[in-house]
RONUMAR-741348 format. One record per atom (N, C-alpha, C): atom name; residue number from 1; x, y, z; residue in three letters. Coordinates in nm, 3 decimals, m for minus. Layout:
BEGIN
<site><vexnu>CA</vexnu><doba>NUM</doba><east>X</east><north>Y</north><up>Z</up><fise>ALA</fise></site>
...
//
This chain:
BEGIN
<site><vexnu>N</vexnu><doba>1</doba><east>12.398</east><north>28.107</north><up>14.507</up><fise>MET</fise></site>
<site><vexnu>CA</vexnu><doba>1</doba><east>12.282</east><north>28.061</north><up>14.436</up><fise>MET</fise></site>
<site><vexnu>C</vexnu><doba>1</doba><east>12.160</east><north>28.133</north><up>14.492</up><fise>MET</fise></site>
<site><vexnu>N</vexnu><doba>2</doba><east>12.076</east><north>28.180</north><up>14.406</up><fise>ILE</fise></site>
<site><vexnu>CA</vexnu><doba>2</doba><east>11.952</east><north>28.244</north><up>14.446</up><fise>ILE</fise></site>
<site><vexnu>C</vexnu><doba>2</doba><east>11.838</east><north>28.152</north><up>14.408</up><fise>ILE</fise></site>
<site><vexnu>N</vexnu><doba>3</doba><east>11.754</east><north>28.115</north><up>14.505</up><fise>THR</fise></site>
<site><vexnu>CA</vexnu><doba>3</doba><east>11.640</east><north>28.027</north><up>14.480</up><fise>THR</fise></site>
<site><vexnu>C</vexnu><doba>3</doba><east>11.533</east><north>28.053</north><up>14.584</up><fise>THR</fise></site>
<site><vexnu>N</vexnu><doba>4</doba><east>11.418</east><north>27.992</north><up>14.566</up><fise>SER</fise></site>
<site><vexnu>CA</vexnu><doba>4</doba><east>11.308</east><north>28.008</north><up>14.662</up><fise>SER</fise></site>
<site><vexnu>C</vexnu><doba>4</doba><east>11.350</east><north>27.952</north><up>14.798</up><fise>SER</fise></site>
<site><vexnu>N</vexnu><doba>5</doba><east>11.306</east><north>28.017</north><up>14.902</up><fise>ALA</fise></site>
<site><vexnu>CA</vexnu><doba>5</doba><east>11.344</east><north>27.977</north><up>15.038</up><fise>ALA</fise></site>
<site><vexnu>C</vexnu><doba>5</doba><east>11.306</east><north>27.832</north><up>15.066</up><fise>ALA</fise></site>
<site><vexnu>N</vexnu><doba>6</doba><east>11.190</east><north>27.789</north><up>15.019</up><fise>TRP</fise></site>
<site><vexnu>CA</vexnu><doba>6</doba><east>11.144</east><north>27.653</north><up>15.044</up><fise>TRP</fise></site>
<site><vexnu>C</vexnu><doba>6</doba><east>11.221</east><north>27.549</north><up>14.963</up><fise>TRP</fise></site>
<site><vexnu>N</vexnu><doba>7</doba><east>11.294</east><north>27.592</north><up>14.861</up><fise>HIS</fise></site>
<site><vexnu>CA</vexnu><doba>7</doba><east>11.367</east><north>27.501</north><up>14.772</up><fise>HIS</fise></site>
<site><vexnu>C</vexnu><doba>7</doba><east>11.514</east><north>27.486</north><up>14.811</up><fise>HIS</fise></site>
<site><vexnu>N</vexnu><doba>8</doba><east>11.564</east><north>27.568</north><up>14.902</up><fise>ILE</fise></site>
<site><vexnu>CA</vexnu><doba>8</doba><east>11.706</east><north>27.566</north><up>14.937</up><fise>ILE</fise></site>
<site><vexnu>C</vexnu><doba>8</doba><east>11.754</east><north>27.432</north><up>14.992</up><fise>ILE</fise></site>
<site><vexnu>N</vexnu><doba>9</doba><east>11.680</east><north>27.362</north><up>15.081</up><fise>PRO</fise></site>
<site><vexnu>CA</vexnu><doba>9</doba><east>11.734</east><north>27.234</north><up>15.129</up><fise>PRO</fise></site>
<site><vexnu>C</vexnu><doba>9</doba><east>11.765</east><north>27.135</north><up>15.017</up><fise>PRO</fise></site>
<site><vexnu>N</vexnu><doba>10</doba><east>11.677</east><north>27.125</north><up>14.919</up><fise>ARG</fise></site>
<site><vexnu>CA</vexnu><doba>10</doba><east>11.700</east><north>27.030</north><up>14.809</up><fise>ARG</fise></site>
<site><vexnu>C</vexnu><doba>10</doba><east>11.810</east><north>27.080</north><up>14.716</up><fise>ARG</fise></site>
<site><vexnu>N</vexnu><doba>11</doba><east>11.809</east><north>27.209</north><up>14.685</up><fise>ALA</fise></site>
<site><vexnu>CA</vexnu><doba>11</doba><east>11.914</east><north>27.265</north><up>14.599</up><fise>ALA</fise></site>
<site><vexnu>C</vexnu><doba>11</doba><east>12.050</east><north>27.251</north><up>14.666</up><fise>ALA</fise></site>
<site><vexnu>N</vexnu><doba>12</doba><east>12.055</east><north>27.275</north><up>14.795</up><fise>LYS</fise></site>
<site><vexnu>CA</vexnu><doba>12</doba><east>12.181</east><north>27.262</north><up>14.869</up><fise>LYS</fise></site>
<site><vexnu>C</vexnu><doba>12</doba><east>12.232</east><north>27.119</north><up>14.865</up><fise>LYS</fise></site>
<site><vexnu>N</vexnu><doba>13</doba><east>12.142</east><north>27.022</north><up>14.883</up><fise>LEU</fise></site>
<site><vexnu>CA</vexnu><doba>13</doba><east>12.180</east><north>26.881</north><up>14.877</up><fise>LEU</fise></site>
<site><vexnu>C</vexnu><doba>13</doba><east>12.242</east><north>26.846</north><up>14.741</up><fise>LEU</fise></site>
<site><vexnu>N</vexnu><doba>14</doba><east>12.180</east><north>26.893</north><up>14.635</up><fise>ILE</fise></site>
<site><vexnu>CA</vexnu><doba>14</doba><east>12.228</east><north>26.861</north><up>14.500</up><fise>ILE</fise></site>
<site><vexnu>C</vexnu><doba>14</doba><east>12.359</east><north>26.933</north><up>14.469</up><fise>ILE</fise></site>
<site><vexnu>N</vexnu><doba>15</doba><east>12.363</east><north>27.063</north><up>14.492</up><fise>PHE</fise></site>
<site><vexnu>CA</vexnu><doba>15</doba><east>12.480</east><north>27.141</north><up>14.452</up><fise>PHE</fise></site>
<site><vexnu>C</vexnu><doba>15</doba><east>12.601</east><north>27.118</north><up>14.542</up><fise>PHE</fise></site>
<site><vexnu>N</vexnu><doba>16</doba><east>12.580</east><north>27.088</north><up>14.670</up><fise>ASP</fise></site>
<site><vexnu>CA</vexnu><doba>16</doba><east>12.694</east><north>27.061</north><up>14.757</up><fise>ASP</fise></site>
<site><vexnu>C</vexnu><doba>16</doba><east>12.768</east><north>26.933</north><up>14.715</up><fise>ASP</fise></site>
<site><vexnu>N</vexnu><doba>17</doba><east>12.697</east><north>26.840</north><up>14.654</up><fise>LYS</fise></site>
<site><vexnu>CA</vexnu><doba>17</doba><east>12.761</east><north>26.717</north><up>14.605</up><fise>LYS</fise></site>
<site><vexnu>C</vexnu><doba>17</doba><east>12.842</east><north>26.744</north><up>14.479</up><fise>LYS</fise></site>
<site><vexnu>N</vexnu><doba>18</doba><east>12.798</east><north>26.839</north><up>14.397</up><fise>GLN</fise></site>
<site><vexnu>CA</vexnu><doba>18</doba><east>12.860</east><north>26.864</north><up>14.267</up><fise>GLN</fise></site>
<site><vexnu>C</vexnu><doba>18</doba><east>12.967</east><north>26.972</north><up>14.268</up><fise>GLN</fise></site>
<site><vexnu>N</vexnu><doba>19</doba><east>12.954</east><north>27.068</north><up>14.358</up><fise>ALA</fise></site>
<site><vexnu>CA</vexnu><doba>19</doba><east>13.042</east><north>27.185</north><up>14.357</up><fise>ALA</fise></site>
<site><vexnu>C</vexnu><doba>19</doba><east>13.179</east><north>27.153</north><up>14.415</up><fise>ALA</fise></site>
<site><vexnu>N</vexnu><doba>20</doba><east>13.279</east><north>27.213</north><up>14.356</up><fise>LYS</fise></site>
<site><vexnu>CA</vexnu><doba>20</doba><east>13.415</east><north>27.196</north><up>14.407</up><fise>LYS</fise></site>
<site><vexnu>C</vexnu><doba>20</doba><east>13.447</east><north>27.295</north><up>14.519</up><fise>LYS</fise></site>
<site><vexnu>N</vexnu><doba>21</doba><east>13.367</east><north>27.400</north><up>14.528</up><fise>GLN</fise></site>
<site><vexnu>CA</vexnu><doba>21</doba><east>13.385</east><north>27.499</north><up>14.635</up><fise>GLN</fise></site>
<site><vexnu>C</vexnu><doba>21</doba><east>13.250</east><north>27.527</north><up>14.700</up><fise>GLN</fise></site>
<site><vexnu>N</vexnu><doba>22</doba><east>13.255</east><north>27.588</north><up>14.817</up><fise>LYS</fise></site>
<site><vexnu>CA</vexnu><doba>22</doba><east>13.132</east><north>27.616</north><up>14.891</up><fise>LYS</fise></site>
<site><vexnu>C</vexnu><doba>22</doba><east>13.048</east><north>27.721</north><up>14.818</up><fise>LYS</fise></site>
<site><vexnu>N</vexnu><doba>23</doba><east>12.918</east><north>27.694</north><up>14.809</up><fise>ILE</fise></site>
<site><vexnu>CA</vexnu><doba>23</doba><east>12.826</east><north>27.785</north><up>14.743</up><fise>ILE</fise></site>
<site><vexnu>C</vexnu><doba>23</doba><east>12.744</east><north>27.858</north><up>14.849</up><fise>ILE</fise></site>
<site><vexnu>N</vexnu><doba>24</doba><east>12.728</east><north>27.987</north><up>14.830</up><fise>GLU</fise></site>
<site><vexnu>CA</vexnu><doba>24</doba><east>12.642</east><north>28.066</north><up>14.919</up><fise>GLU</fise></site>
<site><vexnu>C</vexnu><doba>24</doba><east>12.500</east><north>28.061</north><up>14.865</up><fise>GLU</fise></site>
<site><vexnu>N</vexnu><doba>25</doba><east>12.403</east><north>28.049</north><up>14.954</up><fise>TYR</fise></site>
<site><vexnu>CA</vexnu><doba>25</doba><east>12.262</east><north>28.040</north><up>14.916</up><fise>TYR</fise></site>
<site><vexnu>C</vexnu><doba>25</doba><east>12.188</east><north>28.164</north><up>14.964</up><fise>TYR</fise></site>
<site><vexnu>N</vexnu><doba>26</doba><east>12.110</east><north>28.222</north><up>14.875</up><fise>TYR</fise></site>
<site><vexnu>CA</vexnu><doba>26</doba><east>12.034</east><north>28.342</north><up>14.906</up><fise>TYR</fise></site>
<site><vexnu>C</vexnu><doba>26</doba><east>11.886</east><north>28.315</north><up>14.881</up><fise>TYR</fise></site>
<site><vexnu>N</vexnu><doba>27</doba><east>11.805</east><north>28.307</north><up>14.988</up><fise>PRO</fise></site>
<site><vexnu>CA</vexnu><doba>27</doba><east>11.663</east><north>28.275</north><up>14.972</up><fise>PRO</fise></site>
<site><vexnu>C</vexnu><doba>27</doba><east>11.580</east><north>28.393</north><up>14.923</up><fise>PRO</fise></site>
<site><vexnu>N</vexnu><doba>28</doba><east>11.482</east><north>28.361</north><up>14.841</up><fise>THR</fise></site>
<site><vexnu>CA</vexnu><doba>28</doba><east>11.384</east><north>28.458</north><up>14.794</up><fise>THR</fise></site>
<site><vexnu>C</vexnu><doba>28</doba><east>11.246</east><north>28.393</north><up>14.804</up><fise>THR</fise></site>
<site><vexnu>N</vexnu><doba>29</doba><east>11.144</east><north>28.466</north><up>14.772</up><fise>ASN</fise></site>
<site><vexnu>CA</vexnu><doba>29</doba><east>11.010</east><north>28.411</north><up>14.760</up><fise>ASN</fise></site>
<site><vexnu>C</vexnu><doba>29</doba><east>10.965</east><north>28.335</north><up>14.886</up><fise>ASN</fise></site>
<site><vexnu>N</vexnu><doba>30</doba><east>10.977</east><north>28.398</north><up>14.999</up><fise>PHE</fise></site>
<site><vexnu>CA</vexnu><doba>30</doba><east>10.932</east><north>28.336</north><up>15.123</up><fise>PHE</fise></site>
<site><vexnu>C</vexnu><doba>30</doba><east>10.781</east><north>28.319</north><up>15.118</up><fise>PHE</fise></site>
<site><vexnu>N</vexnu><doba>31</doba><east>10.729</east><north>28.209</north><up>15.172</up><fise>SER</fise></site>
<site><vexnu>CA</vexnu><doba>31</doba><east>10.585</east><north>28.190</north><up>15.178</up><fise>SER</fise></site>
<site><vexnu>C</vexnu><doba>31</doba><east>10.547</east><north>28.151</north><up>15.319</up><fise>SER</fise></site>
<site><vexnu>N</vexnu><doba>32</doba><east>10.432</east><north>28.196</north><up>15.361</up><fise>GLY</fise></site>
<site><vexnu>CA</vexnu><doba>32</doba><east>10.385</east><north>28.166</north><up>15.496</up><fise>GLY</fise></site>
<site><vexnu>C</vexnu><doba>32</doba><east>10.350</east><north>28.292</north><up>15.571</up><fise>GLY</fise></site>
<site><vexnu>N</vexnu><doba>33</doba><east>10.279</east><north>28.274</north><up>15.679</up><fise>ASP</fise></site>
<site><vexnu>CA</vexnu><doba>33</doba><east>10.238</east><north>28.386</north><up>15.762</up><fise>ASP</fise></site>
<site><vexnu>C</vexnu><doba>33</doba><east>10.328</east><north>28.395</north><up>15.884</up><fise>ASP</fise></site>
<site><vexnu>N</vexnu><doba>34</doba><east>10.345</east><north>28.514</north><up>15.934</up><fise>THR</fise></site>
<site><vexnu>CA</vexnu><doba>34</doba><east>10.422</east><north>28.532</north><up>16.057</up><fise>THR</fise></site>
<site><vexnu>C</vexnu><doba>34</doba><east>10.332</east><north>28.563</north><up>16.175</up><fise>THR</fise></site>
<site><vexnu>N</vexnu><doba>35</doba><east>10.208</east><north>28.596</north><up>16.147</up><fise>GLU</fise></site>
<site><vexnu>CA</vexnu><doba>35</doba><east>10.112</east><north>28.625</north><up>16.254</up><fise>GLU</fise></site>
<site><vexnu>C</vexnu><doba>35</doba><east>9.991</east><north>28.533</north><up>16.240</up><fise>GLU</fise></site>
<site><vexnu>N</vexnu><doba>36</doba><east>9.946</east><north>28.479</north><up>16.353</up><fise>PHE</fise></site>
<site><vexnu>CA</vexnu><doba>36</doba><east>9.831</east><north>28.390</north><up>16.354</up><fise>PHE</fise></site>
<site><vexnu>C</vexnu><doba>36</doba><east>9.733</east><north>28.435</north><up>16.461</up><fise>PHE</fise></site>
<site><vexnu>N</vexnu><doba>37</doba><east>9.607</east><north>28.405</north><up>16.438</up><fise>ASN</fise></site>
<site><vexnu>CA</vexnu><doba>37</doba><east>9.506</east><north>28.430</north><up>16.540</up><fise>ASN</fise></site>
<site><vexnu>C</vexnu><doba>37</doba><east>9.415</east><north>28.308</north><up>16.548</up><fise>ASN</fise></site>
<site><vexnu>N</vexnu><doba>38</doba><east>9.321</east><north>28.308</north><up>16.636</up><fise>LEU</fise></site>
<site><vexnu>CA</vexnu><doba>38</doba><east>9.235</east><north>28.193</north><up>16.660</up><fise>LEU</fise></site>
<site><vexnu>C</vexnu><doba>38</doba><east>9.158</east><north>28.151</north><up>16.535</up><fise>LEU</fise></site>
<site><vexnu>N</vexnu><doba>39</doba><east>9.118</east><north>28.244</north><up>16.452</up><fise>SER</fise></site>
<site><vexnu>CA</vexnu><doba>39</doba><east>9.043</east><north>28.209</north><up>16.331</up><fise>SER</fise></site>
<site><vexnu>C</vexnu><doba>39</doba><east>9.127</east><north>28.127</north><up>16.233</up><fise>SER</fise></site>
<site><vexnu>N</vexnu><doba>40</doba><east>9.260</east><north>28.142</north><up>16.236</up><fise>ASN</fise></site>
<site><vexnu>CA</vexnu><doba>40</doba><east>9.346</east><north>28.061</north><up>16.149</up><fise>ASN</fise></site>
<site><vexnu>C</vexnu><doba>40</doba><east>9.338</east><north>27.913</north><up>16.186</up><fise>ASN</fise></site>
<site><vexnu>N</vexnu><doba>41</doba><east>9.314</east><north>27.884</north><up>16.312</up><fise>ILE</fise></site>
<site><vexnu>CA</vexnu><doba>41</doba><east>9.307</east><north>27.746</north><up>16.359</up><fise>ILE</fise></site>
<site><vexnu>C</vexnu><doba>41</doba><east>9.168</east><north>27.688</north><up>16.333</up><fise>ILE</fise></site>
<site><vexnu>N</vexnu><doba>42</doba><east>9.065</east><north>27.767</north><up>16.351</up><fise>ILE</fise></site>
<site><vexnu>CA</vexnu><doba>42</doba><east>8.927</east><north>27.720</north><up>16.340</up><fise>ILE</fise></site>
<site><vexnu>C</vexnu><doba>42</doba><east>8.880</east><north>27.714</north><up>16.196</up><fise>ILE</fise></site>
<site><vexnu>N</vexnu><doba>43</doba><east>8.908</east><north>27.815</north><up>16.117</up><fise>THR</fise></site>
<site><vexnu>CA</vexnu><doba>43</doba><east>8.860</east><north>27.824</north><up>15.979</up><fise>THR</fise></site>
<site><vexnu>C</vexnu><doba>43</doba><east>8.971</east><north>27.780</north><up>15.884</up><fise>THR</fise></site>
<site><vexnu>N</vexnu><doba>44</doba><east>8.949</east><north>27.675</north><up>15.805</up><fise>PRO</fise></site>
<site><vexnu>CA</vexnu><doba>44</doba><east>9.051</east><north>27.631</north><up>15.710</up><fise>PRO</fise></site>
<site><vexnu>C</vexnu><doba>44</doba><east>9.078</east><north>27.736</north><up>15.602</up><fise>PRO</fise></site>
<site><vexnu>N</vexnu><doba>45</doba><east>9.199</east><north>27.745</north><up>15.560</up><fise>ASN</fise></site>
<site><vexnu>CA</vexnu><doba>45</doba><east>9.239</east><north>27.837</north><up>15.456</up><fise>ASN</fise></site>
<site><vexnu>C</vexnu><doba>45</doba><east>9.238</east><north>27.763</north><up>15.322</up><fise>ASN</fise></site>
<site><vexnu>N</vexnu><doba>46</doba><east>9.173</east><north>27.817</north><up>15.223</up><fise>THR</fise></site>
<site><vexnu>CA</vexnu><doba>46</doba><east>9.161</east><north>27.748</north><up>15.094</up><fise>THR</fise></site>
<site><vexnu>C</vexnu><doba>46</doba><east>9.294</east><north>27.737</north><up>15.020</up><fise>THR</fise></site>
<site><vexnu>N</vexnu><doba>47</doba><east>9.387</east><north>27.826</north><up>15.045</up><fise>SER</fise></site>
<site><vexnu>CA</vexnu><doba>47</doba><east>9.516</east><north>27.818</north><up>14.976</up><fise>SER</fise></site>
<site><vexnu>C</vexnu><doba>47</doba><east>9.611</east><north>27.718</north><up>15.042</up><fise>SER</fise></site>
<site><vexnu>N</vexnu><doba>48</doba><east>9.570</east><north>27.659</north><up>15.154</up><fise>ALA</fise></site>
<site><vexnu>CA</vexnu><doba>48</doba><east>9.657</east><north>27.565</north><up>15.224</up><fise>ALA</fise></site>
<site><vexnu>C</vexnu><doba>48</doba><east>9.687</east><north>27.441</north><up>15.141</up><fise>ALA</fise></site>
<site><vexnu>N</vexnu><doba>49</doba><east>9.592</east><north>27.396</north><up>15.059</up><fise>LEU</fise></site>
<site><vexnu>CA</vexnu><doba>49</doba><east>9.616</east><north>27.277</north><up>14.977</up><fise>LEU</fise></site>
<site><vexnu>C</vexnu><doba>49</doba><east>9.731</east><north>27.298</north><up>14.880</up><fise>LEU</fise></site>
<site><vexnu>N</vexnu><doba>50</doba><east>9.742</east><north>27.415</north><up>14.821</up><fise>GLY</fise></site>
<site><vexnu>CA</vexnu><doba>50</doba><east>9.852</east><north>27.445</north><up>14.732</up><fise>GLY</fise></site>
<site><vexnu>C</vexnu><doba>50</doba><east>9.985</east><north>27.445</north><up>14.804</up><fise>GLY</fise></site>
<site><vexnu>N</vexnu><doba>51</doba><east>9.986</east><north>27.496</north><up>14.925</up><fise>ILE</fise></site>
<site><vexnu>CA</vexnu><doba>51</doba><east>10.109</east><north>27.498</north><up>15.004</up><fise>ILE</fise></site>
<site><vexnu>C</vexnu><doba>51</doba><east>10.150</east><north>27.356</north><up>15.042</up><fise>ILE</fise></site>
<site><vexnu>N</vexnu><doba>52</doba><east>10.054</east><north>27.272</north><up>15.081</up><fise>TRP</fise></site>
<site><vexnu>CA</vexnu><doba>52</doba><east>10.084</east><north>27.133</north><up>15.115</up><fise>TRP</fise></site>
<site><vexnu>C</vexnu><doba>52</doba><east>10.137</east><north>27.058</north><up>14.994</up><fise>TRP</fise></site>
<site><vexnu>N</vexnu><doba>53</doba><east>10.080</east><north>27.085</north><up>14.875</up><fise>GLU</fise></site>
<site><vexnu>CA</vexnu><doba>53</doba><east>10.129</east><north>27.020</north><up>14.754</up><fise>GLU</fise></site>
<site><vexnu>C</vexnu><doba>53</doba><east>10.275</east><north>27.055</north><up>14.730</up><fise>GLU</fise></site>
<site><vexnu>N</vexnu><doba>54</doba><east>10.310</east><north>27.183</north><up>14.744</up><fise>MET</fise></site>
<site><vexnu>CA</vexnu><doba>54</doba><east>10.447</east><north>27.227</north><up>14.726</up><fise>MET</fise></site>
<site><vexnu>C</vexnu><doba>54</doba><east>10.539</east><north>27.163</north><up>14.831</up><fise>MET</fise></site>
<site><vexnu>N</vexnu><doba>55</doba><east>10.493</east><north>27.155</north><up>14.955</up><fise>LEU</fise></site>
<site><vexnu>CA</vexnu><doba>55</doba><east>10.572</east><north>27.096</north><up>15.063</up><fise>LEU</fise></site>
<site><vexnu>C</vexnu><doba>55</doba><east>10.598</east><north>26.948</north><up>15.038</up><fise>LEU</fise></site>
<site><vexnu>N</vexnu><doba>56</doba><east>10.493</east><north>26.873</north><up>15.003</up><fise>PHE</fise></site>
<site><vexnu>CA</vexnu><doba>56</doba><east>10.511</east><north>26.730</north><up>14.975</up><fise>PHE</fise></site>
<site><vexnu>C</vexnu><doba>56</doba><east>10.604</east><north>26.706</north><up>14.857</up><fise>PHE</fise></site>
<site><vexnu>N</vexnu><doba>57</doba><east>10.591</east><north>26.789</north><up>14.753</up><fise>LYS</fise></site>
<site><vexnu>CA</vexnu><doba>57</doba><east>10.680</east><north>26.776</north><up>14.637</up><fise>LYS</fise></site>
<site><vexnu>C</vexnu><doba>57</doba><east>10.825</east><north>26.795</north><up>14.678</up><fise>LYS</fise></site>
<site><vexnu>N</vexnu><doba>58</doba><east>10.853</east><north>26.893</north><up>14.761</up><fise>GLU</fise></site>
<site><vexnu>CA</vexnu><doba>58</doba><east>10.990</east><north>26.917</north><up>14.805</up><fise>GLU</fise></site>
<site><vexnu>C</vexnu><doba>58</doba><east>11.040</east><north>26.804</north><up>14.896</up><fise>GLU</fise></site>
<site><vexnu>N</vexnu><doba>59</doba><east>10.954</east><north>26.754</north><up>14.986</up><fise>TRP</fise></site>
<site><vexnu>CA</vexnu><doba>59</doba><east>10.995</east><north>26.643</north><up>15.073</up><fise>TRP</fise></site>
<site><vexnu>C</vexnu><doba>59</doba><east>11.028</east><north>26.518</north><up>14.992</up><fise>TRP</fise></site>
<site><vexnu>N</vexnu><doba>60</doba><east>10.943</east><north>26.487</north><up>14.895</up><fise>ILE</fise></site>
<site><vexnu>CA</vexnu><doba>60</doba><east>10.968</east><north>26.368</north><up>14.812</up><fise>ILE</fise></site>
<site><vexnu>C</vexnu><doba>60</doba><east>11.094</east><north>26.389</north><up>14.729</up><fise>ILE</fise></site>
<site><vexnu>N</vexnu><doba>61</doba><east>11.111</east><north>26.506</north><up>14.671</up><fise>GLY</fise></site>
<site><vexnu>CA</vexnu><doba>61</doba><east>11.232</east><north>26.535</north><up>14.595</up><fise>GLY</fise></site>
<site><vexnu>C</vexnu><doba>61</doba><east>11.357</east><north>26.528</north><up>14.681</up><fise>GLY</fise></site>
<site><vexnu>N</vexnu><doba>62</doba><east>11.348</east><north>26.576</north><up>14.803</up><fise>LEU</fise></site>
<site><vexnu>CA</vexnu><doba>62</doba><east>11.462</east><north>26.571</north><up>14.895</up><fise>LEU</fise></site>
<site><vexnu>C</vexnu><doba>62</doba><east>11.497</east><north>26.426</north><up>14.928</up><fise>LEU</fise></site>
<site><vexnu>N</vexnu><doba>63</doba><east>11.396</east><north>26.343</north><up>14.950</up><fise>ALA</fise></site>
<site><vexnu>CA</vexnu><doba>63</doba><east>11.420</east><north>26.200</north><up>14.980</up><fise>ALA</fise></site>
<site><vexnu>C</vexnu><doba>63</doba><east>11.482</east><north>26.130</north><up>14.859</up><fise>ALA</fise></site>
<site><vexnu>N</vexnu><doba>64</doba><east>11.429</east><north>26.154</north><up>14.741</up><fise>VAL</fise></site>
<site><vexnu>CA</vexnu><doba>64</doba><east>11.481</east><north>26.090</north><up>14.620</up><fise>VAL</fise></site>
<site><vexnu>C</vexnu><doba>64</doba><east>11.623</east><north>26.135</north><up>14.593</up><fise>VAL</fise></site>
<site><vexnu>N</vexnu><doba>65</doba><east>11.650</east><north>26.265</north><up>14.603</up><fise>ASP</fise></site>
<site><vexnu>CA</vexnu><doba>65</doba><east>11.786</east><north>26.314</north><up>14.578</up><fise>ASP</fise></site>
<site><vexnu>C</vexnu><doba>65</doba><east>11.882</east><north>26.264</north><up>14.684</up><fise>ASP</fise></site>
<site><vexnu>N</vexnu><doba>66</doba><east>11.835</east><north>26.246</north><up>14.807</up><fise>GLY</fise></site>
<site><vexnu>CA</vexnu><doba>66</doba><east>11.920</east><north>26.189</north><up>14.912</up><fise>GLY</fise></site>
<site><vexnu>C</vexnu><doba>66</doba><east>11.955</east><north>26.044</north><up>14.885</up><fise>GLY</fise></site>
<site><vexnu>N</vexnu><doba>67</doba><east>11.862</east><north>25.969</north><up>14.829</up><fise>LEU</fise></site>
<site><vexnu>CA</vexnu><doba>67</doba><east>11.887</east><north>25.828</north><up>14.797</up><fise>LEU</fise></site>
<site><vexnu>C</vexnu><doba>67</doba><east>11.976</east><north>25.811</north><up>14.675</up><fise>LEU</fise></site>
<site><vexnu>N</vexnu><doba>68</doba><east>11.976</east><north>25.908</north><up>14.586</up><fise>ARG</fise></site>
<site><vexnu>CA</vexnu><doba>68</doba><east>12.058</east><north>25.901</north><up>14.465</up><fise>ARG</fise></site>
<site><vexnu>C</vexnu><doba>68</doba><east>12.206</east><north>25.923</north><up>14.493</up><fise>ARG</fise></site>
<site><vexnu>N</vexnu><doba>69</doba><east>12.238</east><north>25.960</north><up>14.612</up><fise>ALA</fise></site>
<site><vexnu>CA</vexnu><doba>69</doba><east>12.378</east><north>25.995</north><up>14.647</up><fise>ALA</fise></site>
<site><vexnu>C</vexnu><doba>69</doba><east>12.473</east><north>25.884</north><up>14.622</up><fise>ALA</fise></site>
//
């Protein structure tokens, strides 16, 4: 299965319950920085709100899909 890297935990939870055989997961669309400096901590990044929205959506979806088991 090919999906966004941030979506793999939820996709894995859903598909591992349904699949009769093991599915391989291939992440794409990585998001985030690999290098940080002091200004990243002091000055807020305006795109951070969008990333938090995506993160909360995945956490809530993961919790709901886990409860539906």
